[in-house]
C-alpha positions in Angstrom: -133.2 51.3 10.7 -132.5 50.3 6.7 -132.4 52.7 4.6 -132.1 52.9 0.8 -132.3 55.0 -2.5 -133.5 53.7 -5.7 -132.8 55.9 -8.9 -135.9 56.7 -11.8 -135.8 58.6 -15.0 -138.8 60.8 -15.5 -139.3 62.3 -19.0 -141.2 65.8 -19.5 -142.1 66.3 -23.9 -142.7 70.1 -22.8 -141.2 72.3 -20.3 -142.3 71.8 -16.9 -142.8 73.7 -13.5 -142.9 72.3 -10.1 -144.5 74.5 -7.2 -141.3 76.5 -5.6 -139.4 76.2 -8.7 -138.8 79.4 -9.6 -138.0 79.1 -13.4 -140.0 76.9 -15.9 -137.8 73.4 -16.6 -136.3 72.3 -20.1 -138.3 69.1 -21.6 -135.9 66.1 -21.6 -135.4 63.5 -19.1 -134.9 63.8 -15.5 -132.7 61.7 -12.5 -135.3 61.2 -9.2 -134.2 59.5 -6.6 -136.0 58.3 -3.6 -134.9 57.9 -0.2 -137.0 55.3 1.6 -136.6 53.4 5.0 -137.4 50.0 6.1 -141.0 49.0 8.0 -140.5 46.0 9.5 -143.5 43.8 10.8 -142.7 40.1 12.2 -143.9 38.5 8.8 -142.7 41.6 6.2 -140.8 44.3 5.3 -141.9 47.3 3.5 -140.5 50.6 2.4 -141.7 53.8 3.1 -140.2 57.3 1.1 -139.2 59.7 3.2 -137.7 62.2 0.3 -137.4 62.7 -3.2 -135.0 64.8 -4.7 -134.8 66.0 -9.0 -131.4 66.3 -10.5 -131.4 69.8 -12.6 -130.4 70.2 -15.2 -132.1 67.2 -17.5 -129.6 64.8 -18.7 -127.7 65.6 -21.6 -128.0 69.1 -21.2 -125.1 71.3 -20.4 -124.1 73.3 -17.8 -121.5 74.4 -15.3 -123.9 73.3 -12.0 -125.8 70.5 -11.3 -127.9 70.4 -8.4 -129.9 67.5 -6.9 -133.3 69.4 -5.2 -136.1 68.3 -2.7 -139.1 67.8 -4.3 -142.6 65.9 -3.1 -143.4 62.9 -4.9 -147.1 64.1 -5.8 -146.3 67.3 -6.9 -144.0 65.4 -9.6 -146.7 62.8 -10.2 -149.0 65.8 -11.1 -146.4 67.1 -13.3 -145.8 64.1 -15.4 -149.9 63.9 -15.6 -150.3 67.1 -16.9 -147.4 66.6 -19.9 -149.3 63.5 -20.9 -152.3 65.7 -22.3 -152.3 66.9 -25.6 
């Protein structure tokens, strides 16, 4: 079965917290990897997300360690929507 990873960058204007994160994350731009697998039909091809990972710390933040943390895409979408509210 074919698989792929797509990368996006998300922006948070304010500090945020995702479920299962121990600490508040600072505002900034974060790289997110989406792992997907192919779903093949007789006449079509679609992709199903099987995992998502956020890279910590944010892009441009200096630090001695960087990590890639698994996240629930729905939790990320909810946090981004909350960040857009005044």
